[in-house]
All heavy atoms as an XYZ file, in Angstrom:
847
protein
N      44.695     82.663    -18.310
C      44.882     83.906    -19.028
C      45.479     83.671    -20.411
O      45.493     84.568    -21.221
C      45.793     84.843    -18.228
C      45.245     85.228    -16.862
S      43.689     86.127    -16.940
C      44.271     87.728    -17.390
N      45.950     82.472    -20.661
C      46.571     82.204    -21.941
C      45.623     81.575    -22.938
O      46.062     80.930    -23.868
N      44.315     81.720    -22.731
C      43.357     81.125    -23.653
C      42.882     82.158    -24.668
O      42.795     83.333    -24.374
C      42.143     80.588    -22.897
C      42.469     79.349    -22.105
O      43.462     78.688    -22.352
N      41.633     79.037    -21.129
N      42.538     81.684    -25.829
C      41.929     82.501    -26.868
C      40.500     82.001    -27.018
O      40.277     80.811    -27.188
C      42.677     82.334    -28.198
C      41.974     82.878    -29.435
C      42.016     84.395    -29.410
C      42.632     82.352    -30.685
N      39.516     82.884    -26.905
C      38.120     82.492    -27.044
C      37.561     83.122    -28.305
O      37.659     84.324    -28.500
C      37.279     82.943    -25.822
C      35.819     82.576    -26.023
C      37.820     82.321    -24.549
N      37.014     82.296    -29.172
C      36.336     82.764    -30.369
C      34.855     82.723    -30.046
O      34.299     81.659    -29.798
C      36.659     81.872    -31.577
C      38.167     81.910    -31.852
C      35.867     82.312    -32.800
C      38.617     80.912    -32.868
N      34.230     83.873    -30.020
C      32.835     83.957    -29.620
C      31.905     83.669    -30.791
O      32.153     84.105    -31.906
C      32.584     85.356    -29.061
O      31.253     85.502    -28.688
N      30.825     82.959    -30.497
C      29.734     82.684    -31.452
C      30.229     82.083    -32.738
O      30.283     82.760    -33.731
C      28.937     83.953    -31.719
C      28.355     84.578    -30.481
C      27.409     83.682    -29.712
O      26.677     82.903    -30.340
O      27.388     83.754    -28.496
N      30.545     80.864    -32.874
C      30.472     79.858    -31.831
C      31.656     79.982    -30.887
O      32.704     80.497    -31.269
C      30.539     78.540    -32.594
C      31.377     78.876    -33.791
C      31.008     80.308    -34.142
N      31.459     79.519    -29.688
C      32.522     79.650    -28.697
C      33.487     78.482    -28.825
O      33.098     77.326    -28.882
C      31.926     79.654    -27.292
C      32.978     79.841    -26.222
C      32.380     79.931    -24.840
O      31.322     80.550    -24.684
O      32.983     79.365    -23.928
N      34.757     78.811    -28.887
C      35.816     77.799    -28.901
C      36.964     78.335    -28.066
O      37.294     79.505    -28.157
C      36.288     77.527    -30.322
N      37.518     77.507    -27.239
C      38.638     77.933    -26.407
C      39.869     77.180    -26.883
O      39.860     75.957    -26.990
C      38.375     77.642    -24.916
C      39.587     78.009    -24.070
C      37.135     78.384    -24.435
N      40.903     77.913    -27.178
C      42.173     77.322    -27.576
C      43.104     77.437    -26.386
O      43.504     78.539    -26.007
C      42.772     78.041    -28.806
C      44.100     77.407    -29.193
C      41.795     78.018    -29.969
N      43.402     76.292    -25.770
C      44.281     76.312    -24.599
C      45.666     76.802    -24.985
O      46.172     76.502    -26.064
C      44.390     74.908    -24.000
O      43.122     74.468    -23.607
N      46.260     77.551    -24.096
C      47.624     78.049    -24.285
C      47.784     78.749    -25.624
O      48.694     78.455    -26.398
C      48.641     76.914    -24.157
O      48.474     76.244    -22.930
N      46.901     79.679    -25.897
C      46.910     80.385    -27.179
C      48.278     80.951    -27.545
O      48.679     80.841    -28.696
C      45.849     81.481    -27.182
N      49.011     81.554    -26.598
C      50.309     82.114    -26.999
C      51.266     81.085    -27.587
O      52.097     81.414    -28.427
C      50.866     82.691    -25.702
C      49.654     82.975    -24.868
C      48.687     81.872    -25.207
N      51.137     79.812    -27.173
C      52.063     78.809    -27.702
C      51.493     78.058    -28.897
O      52.217     77.306    -29.543
C      52.440     77.804    -26.599
O      51.283     77.116    -26.169
N      50.203     78.246    -29.211
C      49.616     77.523    -30.343
C      49.288     78.424    -31.519
O      48.898     77.933    -32.571
C      48.338     76.768    -29.922
O      47.403     77.707    -29.417
C      48.632     75.714    -28.879
N      49.432     79.724    -31.346
C      49.205     80.656    -32.444
C      50.533     81.211    -32.904
O      51.346     81.644    -32.108
C      48.291     81.803    -32.002
C      46.862     81.413    -31.619
C      46.120     82.622    -31.087
C      46.135     80.802    -32.793
N      50.732     81.192    -34.210
C      51.975     81.688    -34.781
C      51.628     82.802    -35.767
O      50.749     82.633    -36.615
C      52.740     80.558    -35.518
C      53.963     81.103    -36.234
C      53.114     79.459    -34.552
N      52.301     83.925    -35.635
C      52.104     85.019    -36.582
C      53.098     84.831    -37.722
O      54.306     84.778    -37.515
C      52.312     86.389    -35.899
C      52.134     87.516    -36.910
C      51.351     86.558    -34.732
N      52.559     84.713    -38.920
C      53.391     84.503    -40.106
C      54.006     85.836    -40.544
O      53.517     86.907    -40.156
C      52.533     83.913    -41.239
C      51.900     82.575    -40.913
C      52.908     81.434    -40.805
O      54.099     81.625    -41.103
O      52.482     80.339    -40.414
N      55.053     85.803    -41.369
C      55.684     87.038    -41.836
C      54.722     87.990    -42.550
O      54.883     89.208    -42.491
C      56.775     86.541    -42.797
C      57.087     85.162    -42.331
C      55.783     84.607    -41.812
N      53.692     87.441    -43.200
C      52.740     88.305    -43.906
C      51.681     88.904    -42.971
O      50.791     89.625    -43.401
C      52.068     87.545    -45.044
C      51.166     86.407    -44.555
O      51.089     86.150    -43.336
O      50.536     85.762    -45.421
N      51.767     88.561    -41.671
C      50.837     89.107    -40.694
C      49.654     88.206    -40.386
O      48.898     88.468    -39.456
N      49.482     87.141    -41.164
C      48.376     86.217    -40.881
C      48.724     85.379    -39.646
O      49.880     85.257    -39.267
C      48.099     85.321    -42.084
O      49.224     84.498    -42.349
N      47.686     84.818    -39.046
C      47.877     84.004    -37.845
C      47.538     82.566    -38.189
O      46.540     82.282    -38.840
C      46.976     84.505    -36.691
C      47.133     83.628    -35.466
C      47.301     85.958    -36.368
N      48.400     81.657    -37.750
C      48.206     80.227    -38.018
C      48.089     79.500    -36.686
O      48.843     79.758    -35.753
C      49.385     79.681    -38.820
C      49.238     78.218    -39.207
C      50.338     77.788    -40.179
N      51.668     78.191    -39.762
C      52.468     77.437    -38.981
N      52.068     76.276    -38.525
N      53.678     77.880    -38.669
N      47.124     78.595    -36.601
C      46.917     77.783    -35.410
C      47.722     76.505    -35.582
O      47.535     75.764    -36.548
C      45.423     77.468    -35.266
C      44.976     76.696    -34.054
C      45.322     77.453    -32.771
C      43.470     76.472    -34.119
N      48.649     76.237    -34.671
C      49.541     75.087    -34.804
C      49.026     73.836    -34.107
O      49.585     72.769    -34.300
C      50.942     75.428    -34.244
O      50.821     75.724    -32.848
C      51.564     76.585    -34.989
N      47.975     73.950    -33.311
C      47.417     72.801    -32.587
C      46.353     72.146    -33.463
O      45.278     72.701    -33.664
C      46.809     73.281    -31.271
C      46.202     72.161    -30.445
O      45.958     71.068    -30.998
O      45.951     72.379    -29.246
N      46.619     70.950    -34.007
C      45.667     70.320    -34.933
C      44.328     69.971    -34.268
O      43.287     70.029    -34.914
C      46.390     69.077    -35.436
C      47.522     68.850    -34.499
C      47.832     70.159    -33.848
N      44.328     69.619    -33.003
C      43.071     69.290    -32.314
C      42.213     70.547    -32.156
O      41.001     70.513    -32.374
C      43.345     68.649    -30.954
C      43.986     67.273    -31.059
S      43.001     66.114    -32.058
C      41.662     65.808    -30.950
N      42.833     71.652    -31.781
C      42.088     72.907    -31.657
C      41.573     73.342    -33.023
O      40.433     73.789    -33.143
C      42.973     73.988    -31.041
N      42.396     73.186    -34.048
C      41.972     73.550    -35.405
C      40.784     72.692    -35.841
O      39.835     73.196    -36.443
C      43.130     73.400    -36.378
N      40.802     71.404    -35.509
C      39.696     70.513    -35.872
C      38.425     70.925    -35.141
O      37.335     70.951    -35.731
C      40.058     69.066    -35.545
N      38.543     71.259    -33.855
C      37.381     71.681    -33.073
C      36.771     72.957    -33.650
O      35.555     73.052    -33.828
C      37.784     71.917    -31.613
C      36.711     72.502    -30.705
C      35.525     71.568    -30.571
C      37.296     72.828    -29.347
N      37.611     73.907    -33.970
C      37.129     75.166    -34.541
C      36.467     74.916    -35.895
O      35.418     75.476    -36.207
C      38.268     76.196    -34.639
C      38.669     76.640    -33.223
C      37.852     77.393    -35.485
C      39.930     77.459    -33.164
N      37.051     74.042    -36.700
C      36.475     73.705    -38.005
C      35.082     73.115    -37.842
O      34.141     73.506    -38.547
C      37.389     72.723    -38.763
O      38.655     73.353    -38.969
C      36.788     72.319    -40.096
N      34.919     72.183    -36.900
C      33.609     71.565    -36.653
C      32.601     72.624    -36.237
O      31.467     72.658    -36.735
C      33.724     70.465    -35.579
C      34.489     69.270    -36.139
C      32.342     70.051    -35.071
C      34.908     68.257    -35.086
N      32.994     73.512    -35.332
C      32.072     74.540    -34.860
C      31.700     75.513    -35.975
O      30.543     75.923    -36.082
C      32.656     75.274    -33.656
C      32.717     74.368    -32.434
C      33.270     75.076    -31.224
O      34.003     76.051    -31.346
N      32.930     74.587    -30.053
N      32.660     75.882    -36.800
C      32.354     76.792    -37.907
C      31.463     76.123    -38.951
O      30.592     76.766    -39.531
C      33.645     77.321    -38.534
C      34.439     78.295    -37.653
C      35.755     78.657    -38.324
C      33.623     79.536    -37.342
N      31.655     74.827    -39.171
C      30.783     74.106    -40.099
C      29.358     74.053    -39.553
O      28.391     74.207    -40.309
C      31.322     72.699    -40.355
C      32.559     72.681    -41.226
C      33.220     71.312    -41.318
O      32.807     70.370    -40.596
O      34.172     71.189    -42.116
N      29.214     73.838    -38.234
C      27.882     73.826    -37.624
C      27.238     75.205    -37.737
O      26.038     75.317    -38.011
C      27.977     73.391    -36.163
N      28.023     76.250    -37.544
C      27.503     77.608    -37.687
C      27.068     77.862    -39.132
O      26.009     78.433    -39.377
C      28.551     78.636    -37.261
C      28.151     80.103    -37.405
C      26.930     80.414    -36.547
C      29.316     81.010    -37.030
N      27.857     77.395    -40.084
C      27.500     77.563    -41.496
C      26.183     76.853    -41.798
O      25.323     77.391    -42.499
C      28.619     77.028    -42.386
N      25.996     75.655    -41.254
C      24.737     74.933    -41.453
C      23.569     75.717    -40.864
O      22.494     75.791    -41.469
C      24.795     73.542    -40.811
C      25.720     72.584    -41.553
O      26.073     72.889    -42.715
O      26.089     71.555    -40.962
N      23.771     76.302    -39.685
C      22.708     77.088    -39.044
C      22.356     78.305    -39.893
O      21.184     78.651    -40.038
C      23.133     77.516    -37.642
N      23.355     78.935    -40.480
C      23.107     80.098    -41.339
C      22.366     79.663    -42.603
O      21.387     80.297    -43.005
C      24.425     80.820    -41.681
C      24.215     81.857    -42.763
C      25.026     81.449    -40.426
N      22.806     78.568    -43.213
C      22.178     78.088    -44.453
C      20.715     77.708    -44.251
O      19.899     77.861    -45.155
C      22.944     76.884    -45.000
C      24.280     77.224    -45.603
C      25.001     75.954    -46.024
C      26.437     76.246    -46.346
N      27.221     75.009    -46.524
N      20.377     77.188    -43.091
C      18.999     76.752    -42.838
C      18.157     77.857    -42.209
O      17.028     77.608    -41.811
C      18.962     75.522    -41.919
O      19.563     75.847    -40.667
C      19.670     74.338    -42.553
N      18.705     79.065    -42.115
C      18.008     80.216    -41.551
C      17.544     79.941    -40.122
O      16.417     80.263    -39.743
C      16.838     80.645    -42.432
C      16.243     81.982    -41.990
O      16.994     82.832    -41.481
O      15.018     82.155    -42.128
N      18.417     79.347    -39.326
C      18.083     79.047    -37.931
C      17.720     80.318    -37.167
O      16.786     80.312    -36.364
C      19.242     78.322    -37.251
N      18.416     81.402    -37.432
C      18.114     82.658    -36.727
C      16.712     83.146    -37.080
O      15.962     83.589    -36.207
C      19.156     83.719    -37.065
N      16.343     83.057    -38.332
C      15.008     83.464    -38.756
C      13.931     82.580    -38.146
O      12.866     83.059    -37.734
N      14.208     81.293    -38.079
C      13.250     80.371    -37.466
C      13.100     80.652    -35.978
O      11.983     80.622    -35.442
C      13.688     78.927    -37.703
C      13.608     78.520    -39.159
C      14.163     77.137    -39.403
O      14.156     76.292    -38.522
N      14.657     76.900    -40.605
N      14.196     80.947    -35.304
C      14.129     81.292    -33.887
C      13.354     82.591    -33.693
O      12.496     82.689    -32.818
C      15.536     81.413    -33.292
C      15.601     81.835    -31.831
C      14.859     80.843    -30.939
C      17.041     81.991    -31.385
N      13.633     83.593    -34.533
C      12.897     84.858    -34.462
C      11.405     84.632    -34.618
O      10.591     85.145    -33.846
C      13.404     85.815    -35.544
C      12.677     87.179    -35.544
C      12.808     87.919    -36.872
N      12.232     87.119    -37.941
C      12.876     86.738    -39.035
N      14.117     87.091    -39.252
N      12.278     85.995    -39.958
N      11.028     83.826    -35.609
C       9.609     83.550    -35.847
C       8.980     82.844    -34.653
O       7.850     83.154    -34.264
C       9.426     82.717    -37.115
C       9.813     83.481    -38.381
O       9.966     84.726    -38.313
O       9.972     82.824    -39.435
N       9.697     81.906    -34.049
C       9.175     81.195    -32.874
C       8.992     82.139    -31.703
O       7.990     82.074    -30.982
C      10.109     80.045    -32.493
N       9.944     83.047    -31.520
C       9.831     84.026    -30.430
C       8.634     84.938    -30.674
O       7.835     85.188    -29.768
C      11.134     84.849    -30.283
C      10.928     86.062    -29.393
C      12.246     83.968    -29.738
N       8.480     85.416    -31.891
C       7.351     86.302    -32.204
C       6.007     85.606    -32.018
O       5.062     86.197    -31.510
C       7.477     86.854    -33.625
C       8.626     87.848    -33.840
C       8.738     88.230    -35.308
C       8.458     89.072    -32.960
N       5.934     84.334    -32.422
C       4.686     83.575    -32.249
C       4.327     83.414    -30.771
O       3.166     83.321    -30.418
C       4.815     82.177    -32.865
C       4.556     82.101    -34.334
C       4.396     80.658    -34.816
N       5.410     79.736    -34.327
C       6.584     79.514    -34.920
N       6.908     80.171    -36.019
N       7.433     78.647    -34.421
N       5.330     83.342    -29.936
C       5.117     83.084    -28.507
C       5.375     84.304    -27.633
O       5.509     84.181    -26.416
C       6.011     81.922    -28.063
C       5.611     80.638    -28.742
O       4.585     80.070    -28.432
N       6.405     80.193    -29.703
N       5.419     85.482    -28.235
C       5.767     86.699    -27.500
C       4.885     86.950    -26.273
O       5.410     87.289    -25.214
C       5.745     87.913    -28.426
C       6.421     89.124    -27.834
C       7.916     88.916    -27.680
O       8.612     88.624    -28.636
N       8.426     89.039    -26.469
N       3.560     86.792    -26.358
C       2.757     87.046    -25.162
C       3.148     86.167    -23.966
O       3.276     86.647    -22.840
C       1.326     86.754    -25.624
C       1.354     87.009    -27.096
C       2.719     86.540    -27.536
N       3.380     84.877    -24.223
C       3.777     83.985    -23.139
C       5.169     84.335    -22.611
O       5.397     84.346    -21.406
C       3.754     82.531    -23.605
C       4.064     81.565    -22.472
S       5.202     80.189    -22.781
C       6.004     80.482    -24.275
N       6.088     84.648    -23.513
C       7.438     85.011    -23.100
C       7.428     86.297    -22.278
O       8.157     86.411    -21.285
C       8.351     85.156    -24.322
C       8.584     83.867    -25.116
C       9.314     84.167    -26.414
C       9.333     82.851    -24.289
N       6.600     87.254    -22.675
C       6.482     88.491    -21.905
C       5.970     88.208    -20.497
O       6.457     88.761    -19.515
C       5.551     89.486    -22.597
C       6.184     90.135    -23.796
O       7.397     90.110    -23.965
N       5.364     90.708    -24.646
N       4.958     87.335    -20.409
C       4.385     87.025    -19.099
C       5.427     86.364    -18.197
O       5.564     86.711    -17.038
C       3.160     86.117    -19.247
C       2.420     85.926    -17.932
C       1.285     84.939    -18.091
N       0.361     84.874    -17.005
C       0.640     84.649    -15.723
N       1.873     84.520    -15.326
N      -0.297     84.577    -14.814
N       6.146     85.407    -18.749
C       7.189     84.721    -17.974
C       8.230     85.726    -17.480
O       8.697     85.658    -16.350
C       7.856     83.610    -18.814
C       9.122     83.100    -18.164
C       6.868     82.477    -19.052
N       8.568     86.682    -18.323
C       9.597     87.648    -17.968
C       9.099     88.715    -16.998
O       9.816     89.083    -16.067
C      10.136     88.320    -19.230
C      11.261     89.296    -18.955
C      11.852     89.875    -20.230
O      11.391     89.599    -21.329
N      12.863     90.687    -20.076
N       7.870     89.213    -17.194
C       7.444     90.409    -16.461
C       6.427     90.175    -15.350
O       6.281     91.029    -14.471
C       6.916     91.463    -17.440
C       7.963     91.972    -18.378
C       7.908     91.675    -19.723
C       9.023     92.734    -17.905
C       8.885     92.136    -20.596
C      10.001     93.198    -18.772
C       9.937     92.906    -20.116
N       5.685     89.064    -15.354
C       4.698     88.841    -14.308
C       5.338     88.815    -12.910
O       4.782     89.394    -11.969
C       3.894     87.561    -14.578
C       2.791     87.327    -13.581
C       1.598     88.033    -13.657
C       2.936     86.395    -12.566
C       0.580     87.829    -12.744
C       1.924     86.181    -11.646
C       0.756     86.899    -11.741
O      -0.252     86.694    -10.830
N       6.496     88.181    -12.742
C       7.121     88.227    -11.403
C       7.396     89.663    -10.932
O       7.304     89.955     -9.729
C       8.426     87.440    -11.585
C       8.136     86.520    -12.723
C       7.240     87.305    -13.652
N       7.701     90.556    -11.863
C       7.885     91.964    -11.506
C       6.593     92.536    -10.941
O       6.602     93.271     -9.955
C       8.337     92.784    -12.724
C       8.066     94.255    -12.573
C       8.862     95.039    -11.758
C       6.990     94.843    -13.216
C       8.601     96.395    -11.586
C       6.712     96.194    -13.057
C       7.513     96.973    -12.233
N       5.457     92.207    -11.577
C       4.161     92.711    -11.119
C       3.909     92.244     -9.687
O       3.540     93.042     -8.816
C       3.020     92.255    -12.063
C       1.652     92.595    -11.488
C       3.200     92.860    -13.447
N       4.102     90.971     -9.439
C       3.881     90.417     -8.097
C       4.778     91.106     -7.078
O       4.329     91.522     -6.003
C       4.110     88.887     -8.100
C       4.063     88.323     -6.686
C       3.086     88.198     -9.000
N       6.045     91.249     -7.416
C       6.999     91.892     -6.494
C       6.640     93.356     -6.268
O       6.641     93.842     -5.125
C       8.424     91.764     -7.040
C       9.480     92.264     -6.065
C      10.898     92.064     -6.577
N      11.155     92.838     -7.785
C      11.337     92.313     -8.993
N      11.295     91.005     -9.178
N      11.562     93.083    -10.029
N       6.308     94.074     -7.330
C       5.980     95.493     -7.209
C       4.741     95.692     -6.341
O       4.707     96.597     -5.490
C       5.769     96.106     -8.590
N       3.735     94.857     -6.532
C       2.539     94.958     -5.694
C       2.880     94.678     -4.232
O       2.401     95.366     -3.330
C       1.448     93.993     -6.180
C       0.750     94.385     -7.477
C      -0.144     93.241     -7.957
C      -0.045     95.674     -7.316
N       3.713     93.691     -4.017
C       4.139     93.353     -2.654
C       4.904     94.475     -1.987
O       4.898     94.601     -0.757
N       5.571     95.285     -2.794
C       6.343     96.410     -2.255
C       5.513     97.689     -2.195
O       6.034     98.753     -1.860
C       7.599     96.632     -3.101
C       8.582     95.472     -2.999
C       9.752     95.584     -3.955
O       9.775     96.520     -4.800
O      10.644     94.725     -3.884
N       4.218     97.594     -2.552
C       3.324     98.735     -2.430
C       3.242     99.657     -3.625
O       2.716    100.768     -3.521
N       3.724     99.233     -4.775
C       3.649    100.077     -5.972
C       2.192    100.247     -6.391
O       1.372     99.343     -6.226
C       4.450     99.461     -7.110
N       1.880    101.390     -6.957
C       0.522    101.628     -7.448
C       0.334    100.936     -8.787
O       1.308    100.668     -9.510
C       0.255    103.132     -7.631
O       1.115    103.628     -8.669
C       0.463    103.904     -6.332
N      -0.925    100.690     -9.111
C      -1.222    100.081    -10.413
C      -0.680    100.946    -11.542
O      -0.104    100.439    -12.507
C      -2.731     99.905    -10.589
C      -3.332     98.882     -9.622
O      -2.611     98.389     -8.733
O      -4.530     98.585     -9.782
N      -0.861    102.258    -11.407
C      -0.411    103.180    -12.450
C       1.099    103.101    -12.645
O       1.599    103.132    -13.775
C      -0.824    104.617    -12.111
C      -2.318    104.861    -12.103
C      -3.020    104.354    -10.833
O      -2.343    104.105     -9.801
O      -4.245    104.181    -10.889
N       1.824    103.010    -11.548
C       3.289    102.927    -11.641
C       3.714    101.638    -12.340
O       4.647    101.637    -13.150
C       3.916    103.020    -10.254
N       3.028    100.553    -12.033
C       3.358     99.266    -12.661
C       3.047     99.315    -14.149
O       3.860     98.893    -14.975
C       2.599     98.122    -11.961
C       3.078     97.980    -10.508
C       2.788     96.805    -12.724
C       2.239     97.049     -9.668
N       1.869     99.850    -14.497
C       1.493     99.962    -15.910
C       2.509    100.823    -16.654
O       2.943    100.482    -17.770
C       0.059    100.527    -16.054
C      -0.241    100.873    -17.514
C      -0.963     99.537    -15.517
N       2.901    101.921    -16.044
C       3.878    102.815    -16.684
C       5.222    102.118    -16.870
O       5.852    102.233    -17.927
C       4.052    104.073    -15.831
C       5.007    105.076    -16.438
C       5.147    106.329    -15.581
O       4.190    106.680    -14.865
O       6.233    106.932    -15.635
N       5.660    101.401    -15.867
C       6.943    100.695    -15.959
C       6.892     99.625    -17.052
O       7.837     99.476    -17.826
C       7.259    100.071    -14.603
C       8.617     99.436    -14.509
C       9.694    100.523    -14.587
N      11.000    100.011    -14.339
C      11.583     99.984    -13.149
N      10.974    100.459    -12.098
N      12.791     99.498    -13.022
N       5.782     98.894    -17.111
C       5.655     97.860    -18.138
C       5.534     98.454    -19.533
O       5.963     97.836    -20.519
C       4.462     96.955    -17.829
C       4.653     96.022    -16.629
C       3.346     95.321    -16.292
C       5.757     95.025    -16.879
N       4.980     99.648    -19.647
C       4.892    100.310    -20.952
C       6.288    100.520    -21.532
O       6.483    100.455    -22.746
C       4.153    101.635    -20.830
N       7.252    100.766    -20.653
C       8.643    100.919    -21.100
C       9.208     99.643    -21.700
O      10.200     99.672    -22.417
N       8.568     98.514    -21.399
C       8.988     97.226    -21.958
C       8.039     96.792    -23.080
O       7.983     95.616    -23.434
C       9.024     96.171    -20.863
N       7.265     97.758    -23.595
C       6.315     97.506    -24.692
C       5.190     96.549    -24.315
O       4.691     95.806    -25.163
C       7.042     97.013    -25.953
C       7.952     98.060    -26.523
O       7.597     99.240    -26.562
N       9.132     97.659    -26.947
N       4.792     96.573    -23.044
C       3.628     95.814    -22.601
C       2.459     96.790    -22.573
O       2.525     97.809    -21.895
C       3.844     95.197    -21.201
C       5.116     94.344    -21.161
C       2.616     94.417    -20.758
C       5.127     93.162    -22.088
N       1.390     96.467    -23.317
C       0.263     97.394    -23.387
C      -0.468     97.454    -22.042
O      -0.388     96.537    -21.224
C      -0.687     97.020    -24.521
C      -1.311     95.653    -24.327
O      -2.291     95.558    -23.580
O      -0.790     94.688    -24.921
N      -1.203     98.546    -21.840
C      -1.880     98.803    -20.564
C      -2.917     97.727    -20.253
O      -3.084     97.342    -19.088
C      -2.526    100.191    -20.587
N      -3.596     97.226    -21.270
C      -4.617     96.187    -21.042
C      -3.978     94.921    -20.478
O      -4.473     94.333    -19.516
C      -5.348     95.884    -22.350
C      -6.507     94.919    -22.218
C      -7.199     94.726    -23.566
N      -6.264     94.311    -24.601
C      -6.062     93.040    -24.948
N      -6.738     92.082    -24.379
N      -5.203     92.746    -25.892
N      -2.858     94.500    -21.047
C      -2.161     93.310    -20.559
C      -1.628     93.549    -19.152
O      -1.774     92.699    -18.268
C      -1.010     92.932    -21.509
O      -1.552     92.666    -22.809
C      -0.236     91.729    -21.014
N      -1.007     94.705    -18.933
C      -0.463     95.033    -17.621
C      -1.564     95.016    -16.564
O      -1.396     94.446    -15.471
C       0.231     96.382    -17.654
N      -2.710     95.599    -16.885
C      -3.835     95.647    -15.939
C      -4.349     94.236    -15.638
O      -4.683     93.929    -14.489
C      -4.959     96.545    -16.488
O      -4.426     97.851    -16.710
C      -6.121     96.632    -15.533
N      -4.383     93.390    -16.655
C      -4.828     92.006    -16.452
C      -3.871     91.263    -15.517
O      -4.309     90.524    -14.630
C      -4.947     91.277    -17.784
N      -2.575     91.484    -15.695
C      -1.601     90.844    -14.812
C      -1.746     91.351    -13.386
O      -1.636     90.577    -12.442
C      -0.187     91.090    -15.319
C       0.173     90.400    -16.591
C      -0.511     89.411    -17.253
C       1.322     90.651    -17.386
N       0.132     89.036    -18.390
C       1.276     89.791    -18.500
C       2.389     91.528    -17.279
C       2.257     89.763    -19.489
C       3.378     91.508    -18.267
C       3.303     90.631    -19.356
N      -1.975     92.638    -13.231
C      -2.149     93.215    -11.905
C      -3.374     92.596    -11.233
O      -3.320     92.185    -10.058
C      -2.257     94.749    -11.993
C      -0.917     95.344    -12.419
C      -2.723     95.333    -10.656
C      -0.993     96.809    -12.849
N      -4.471     92.499    -11.957
C      -5.703     91.928    -11.416
C      -5.467     90.472    -11.011
O      -5.885     90.035     -9.924
C      -6.836     92.018    -12.463
O      -7.032     93.387    -12.802
C      -8.123     91.404    -11.959
N      -4.790     89.735    -11.857
C      -4.486     88.328    -11.562
C      -3.598     88.209    -10.324
O      -3.837     87.352     -9.454
C      -3.803     87.678    -12.768
C      -3.474     86.222    -12.583
C      -2.756     85.607    -13.767
O      -2.774     86.208    -14.861
O      -2.161     84.545    -13.582
N      -2.588     89.050    -10.233
C      -1.669     88.992     -9.090
C      -2.391     89.354     -7.795
O      -2.116     88.746     -6.738
C      -0.491     89.938     -9.328
N      -3.279     90.317     -7.851
C      -4.030     90.684     -6.642
C      -4.953     89.550     -6.187
O      -5.189     89.376     -5.003
C      -4.846     91.957     -6.908
C      -4.035     93.212     -6.955
C      -4.942     94.440     -6.888
N      -4.235     95.662     -7.177
C      -3.428     96.281     -6.323
N      -3.197     95.757     -5.148
N      -2.832     97.398     -6.671
N      -5.496     88.803     -7.152
C      -6.417     87.715     -6.837
C      -5.709     86.459     -6.324
O      -6.332     85.626     -5.675
C      -7.260     87.383     -8.054
N      -4.426     86.364     -6.607
C      -3.679     85.146     -6.235
C      -3.415     85.061     -4.745
O      -3.423     85.967     -4.005
C      -2.358     85.090     -6.989
C-alpha cells in the first residue's frame, strides 16, 4: 500500500511515503536515487516514442489490419452465439453495434455453420 505508481509509463516507487518529500513550496522531490534513475529512463523512452510518432505508427498498423483484428476479436462470439441458438439476424445486429458490416457478419456466420 505504500507504493506510488506512475502510469504510462508505469514505474513503481517502493515505500513512496518514505521516498517522497514535500518541499516548502509544495513541490514533491523523490529522495531515492535508484527510483529517480528508473523514472528518468522510462520518461526518456516515452519521449523517444513520442518523437518518432510511435502512436501514429501503431494506429496506422491497426487500421491496415482492421479486418483481421475484427475477425480475431468477434468470430469466437459468432461461433458461441450460434452454439447457443442465436438467430443470424440477432448476430448481425449485435455485430453492427461493433461496426461490423452485415456482409462481413453474414460471411462469418456462414463460415461458422460450415465448420
